[in-house]
N, C-alpha and C positions, 0 to 999 in steps of 0.2 A: 253312573254319572257321565255326562257328556264331556269330551276333552275340551280344554280351554281354547277359546278362539284366539286367533292371532291378534295381538294388541295393535291399535292404530299407530302407535309411535314408530315401531319398526317399519310399518307399511309406508309411513311418510318419509322415513329415511331412505327406503328403497326407491321411492319415486324420485327423491332428490338425487340419489346416486345415478339413476338412469338419465335424468336431465343433465347432470354434470358430465357424464360420459359423452352425451350427444354434443354438448358445448365444446368439449375438448377435441373430439375426433372430427365431427362434421362441420361445426361452425368456426372452430379455431378461436373461440372466445375464451381465452385462458382465465382472465380475471373473473368472468361470470362463473366459470367452472369452479374456481376456488371458493367463491361465495356460496355456491350450492353445496359444496363439500363441507364447508364450515357450518352451514345451516343444518345439514344432515347429522353431523357429529354432535352439535349442540342439542338436537332433538333426542338423540340417544342418551345423552347424559353419561354418568359413570358406567351404568350398565351392570346387570347381575351376571352376565356370562351368556352362554348359548340360550336362545329363546325358542319358542315354538314357531312353526311355520316352515315354508320351503327354504327360507334363508335365515340363518341364525343371526343373532344380535352381533356377535363378534365378526362374522364374515362381512356384514354390511358395513360395519365401522372400518374394518381393514380395507375394504374396497374403496370407501370414500377417501381414506388417507392415501391410497395408491394413486387415485385420480388426481388428488390435490398435489401430490409430490410431482407428478408429471406436468401439471399445469404450471406450478411454480418454476420448474426447471425450464419450461418453454419461455417463460417471461424473464429468464436469467436472474431469478430470485432464489438461487440455490442456497445462499447463505441463510435463508429463513427456514429451510426445510426441516432441520432437526428440531429447532425450537417449536416449529409449527406442529409436528406430530407429537412432541412431548406435552403439548398443551392438552391433548386428549388422552394420552396414556400416562402422563405424570412422571414415570420412572422408566429408565431404559429396559429394565428386566421384563416389563409388561408389553414391550413392543412385539407385534406379530413378526414371524420370520420373514414374510414377504416385505414388510416395511424396512426391516434391518437390511435385507439384501439390496433393496433399492437405494437406501442411504449410503451403503458401502460403495456401490458402483458409481453413484452420482459424485460423491466427494473424491473418489479415486479418479474419475474422468476430469474433474476440474483441478486435479493435483493438490488437493487439500485433505489427504488421508488422515492427518492428525486430528481432524474433527471427530472421527469415529474411533479414536484410540481407546478412550475411557468408556465410551458407550458400548462398543463391541466387547470389551473385556468384561464389563458388568453383565452384559447379556449372556456371555458364554459361561460365566461362573455360576449363574443361577441354576440350582438343582432341578427346578421344574423344566427349564428349557433343555436340559441335557436329555430329557426323555422324549423330546420331540423328534420326529423323523427327519426334519430339516437341519438338525444340529450339526451333523457332519459336514454337509455342504456349506453351511454358514461359517464353520470353523476354518474350512479350507479357503473360503472367500476372504475371511478376515486375515488369514495368514498371508495370502498372496497379494492382497490389495492394500493392506494397512501396515502390518508389521514389517515385512521385507522392504517395501519402498522407504520406510522410515529408518531402516537399519537396526531394528530391534531384534537382533538374531538370537540373543540369549533368551528373551521372552518367547520367541517363536519355538525354540527347542524345548523349553519348559512346557509350553502349551501342548506340543505334540506328544511328548513323553507322558504327560499326565492325562491324556485323553483316552477314555475307555472305548470310544466309538471305533477307533482305528485298530486294525490288527497289526501284527508285527511287520508284515510286508509293507503295509501302507505307511507305518511309522518310519521305516527305513527309507522309503521313497521321499517322504517329506523332509526327513533329516538331510538327505542327499541334496534336495533342492535348496534347503537353507544353507548348506555348506557352499554350494555353487554361487548362491547370491552373495554370500560373505566375501568370496574371492573376487567377484566382479566389483563389489563395493570397494574393496581394498585397492584394486587396480585403478579404479576411477579416482580415488583419493590421491594415489601416487601420481597419476597423470596430471591432476589439478595442481598439486604442489609443485611439480616440475614446471608447469606452464607459468605459475606465479613467480618462480625463481628466475625464469627466463625474462619475464617482464621487468624485473627489478633493475638489471643493468640498463635496459632501454630507458626506463624512467629516470635513472640517475643521469644518463647522457642528456636527456631533454632538460632536466633541471640544471645541469651544469651549463648548457648552452644559454638558458635563460638567465642564469646568474652572471655569465660573462657579458651578455648584452646589457643587463642592468648596471653592472660595474662600469661599462663603457659610457652609458648614458649619464651616470653620476659624475664621471670624470669630466665629460664635456660640460655638464651643468656647473661644476665647480670652476672651470676655466671661464665660463661666461660670466658668472657672478664676480669672479676676481677682476675681469676686465671692466664690468660695470662699476664696481666699487672704485677702481682706479679713475674711471672717467668722472664719477660724481665727486670724488675727492678733489679733483683739479678745478671744479667749478668755483667761480667767485661767489661764495655763499654770502658774504657780508653785503656785497652790492645787490644781490638778488633779494635778500631779506629787506634791505633798505627800500628798494623799489616797491616791494609788496606793501610795506608799511605806508609809503607815501600814496600808493594807489588807494589804500583803505581810507586815508584822510580825504582824498579828493572825492571819492564816491560817497562816503558815509558822512563825513564831517563838513565838507565844503559844498558850495553850489557851483558847479562847473559853468553855469551860464552867467555868473556874476563877473563884471569886468576886473575885479581885484584878484580873481582866481587865474586869469590868463597867464601872468608871468610864472606862477607856481606850476601850472600844467606844462608850460614850455620847458622848464627845468626838468620836470619829471620825464618828459619824452626824451630829452637828451640823455638822462641817466639810463633809461631802458636801452637806448641805442648803444651806449658804452658797454653795458652788461652783455648785450647780445653779441657785439663784436668780440668781447673777451671770451665768450663761450666758443665761438666759431674760429678763433685764432689758432694758428698752428701750435702755439705754446700749450694750449689747453686741450688739444686733441689727445685721446688716449693712446698710449704707446702700443705698438703692434708686438704681440708675443707669439712665439711658436706654439 
């Protein structure tokens, strides 16, 4: 019997991969490159694994994801990378080693290594992945770019001691690196604490100066209010109220144009003059205080 022919679905995905790579490298059209990668991964579907032909099903899918990751990173959409690749691989354990490597390096570069903490741990614990030739290099990458920057020293030591890929010499070298990173981490924490302690007296000095200024302003405000209250207390309230009431009668209740209103208005003007003179007289001026 003749060998089965290469199915058209992987051929379509391979064509989309080539187009996406051209868009990424030559045309720098990153959005279009991501669209081609998505179309290629959708055409492959879940996939049964390696297929016939010069390029396997898994290799085409992995290459599509690699191009898509690079295009997303170029558009500064790195936050979407992990969820984007998990859309096609569903669980972290099924991610190809190349995809895991790119994700670790990307999130380490943007200083967000905690994104890969659980994903990398799940991938490294998988028994199938432990048999891959890339397992040792990925464990080292996860150790140096995820665990140590996050201060997970105990987890790093446990991971190195429980790894069968490293020999005793490699384990000692990694444990020495972990110990050195722990010392540097401790020194940085001590330096940061000392700097914060030095900032506290300066902050207290600034707050003390602000409090003194606020107290001075409140004292001046209290003196001003006391002076104003003394001034208003000395005003002839009865005369002012009476003049206001008479003004209301003239404007609202009387007709100023009527001849009978002229004597009343004349008396009202005299009353206002007396009240104004009383306000400006030396007797009613506010006393001067120190």
